[in-house]
MARSE-513388 format. One line per 10 residues: for each residue x, y, z of C-alpha. Coordinates in steps of 0.25 Angstrom, whole numbers. Example, Ala and Ser with C-alpha at 12.3 -4.5 7.8 and 13.67 -1.06 7.14 Angstrom:
49:-18:31  55:-4:29 .
//
This chain:
-41:59:64  -31:59:55  -32:48:44  -20:40:49  -25:40:64  -38:32:59  -35:16:59  -47:14:49  -41:23:38  -34:17:25 .
-30:20:12  -34:12:-1  -24:9:-11  -26:4:-25  -14:0:-33  -12:8:-48  -15:-4:-54  -28:-9:-47  -34:4:-48  -41:1:-62 .
-49:-12:-56  -63:-8:-53  -66:-19:-43  -59:-28:-32  -47:-15:-33  -36:-20:-24  -33:-11:-13  -23:-8:-2  -27:-2:11  -17:8:19 .
-18:15:33  -15:30:35  -2:34:32  3:44:41  13:56:37  23:48:46  20:35:40  21:41:25  35:47:29  40:33:35 .
34:27:22  42:36:13  54:34:20  52:19:20  51:20:6  62:29:2  69:17:11  66:6:1  77:8:-9  88:7:3 .
82:-6:7  93:-17:6  88:-27:-2  73:-29:-10  68:-38:0  69:-27:13  64:-17:2  52:-25:0  49:-28:13  48:-14:16 .
39:-8:4  30:-18:9  31:-15:23  29:1:20  15:-5:13  10:-15:23  12:-4:34  1:4:29  -7:-8:22  -20:-11:29 .
-29:-18:19  -31:-21:4  -44:-25:-4  -46:-33:-16  -32:-40:-16  -33:-54:-22  -24:-66:-22  -17:-67:-35  -17:-82:-34  -34:-84:-29 .
-38:-72:-31  -44:-71:-18  -45:-61:-10  -32:-57:-3  -32:-54:13  -25:-42:17  -11:-45:23  0:-35:22  9:-47:22  2:-50:8 .
7:-36:1  20:-39:-6  13:-52:-13  2:-41:-18  9:-30:-25  20:-27:-33  32:-17:-29  25:-5:-37  13:-8:-31  21:-8:-18 .
27:6:-21  11:11:-26  6:6:-12  17:13:-5  13:27:-12  -1:23:-10  1:23:5  8:36:4  -3:43:-3  -14:37:5 .
-28:44:3  -23:50:-11  -31:45:-21  -26:43:-36  -34:54:-41  -28:62:-31  -13:60:-35  -15:65:-49  -19:79:-43 .
//
């Protein structure tokens, strides 16, 4: 069965800044991306520069990520230090702009390990 057809398939992504951590590594999980979804995401990414205002661009960028986001581990509330329950609507308050683009790249490259990209 193709990976994208398996509802239980998910790919982990760890932000570069978190890869040095040895325990409790914050990890994002994304569903499998079909070729059609990859093409659509690529087209949407190219259109962000054409958004009429920054707010529209930020909403589109966040939407592109949350559309494929299925979970996370080891996220903590910075104010309390308590675990942060998964909720797509919380994403914009967790990541920076650079990290958002890193996640987009991670979604598009899902299944490719960092060590594989160097080859």
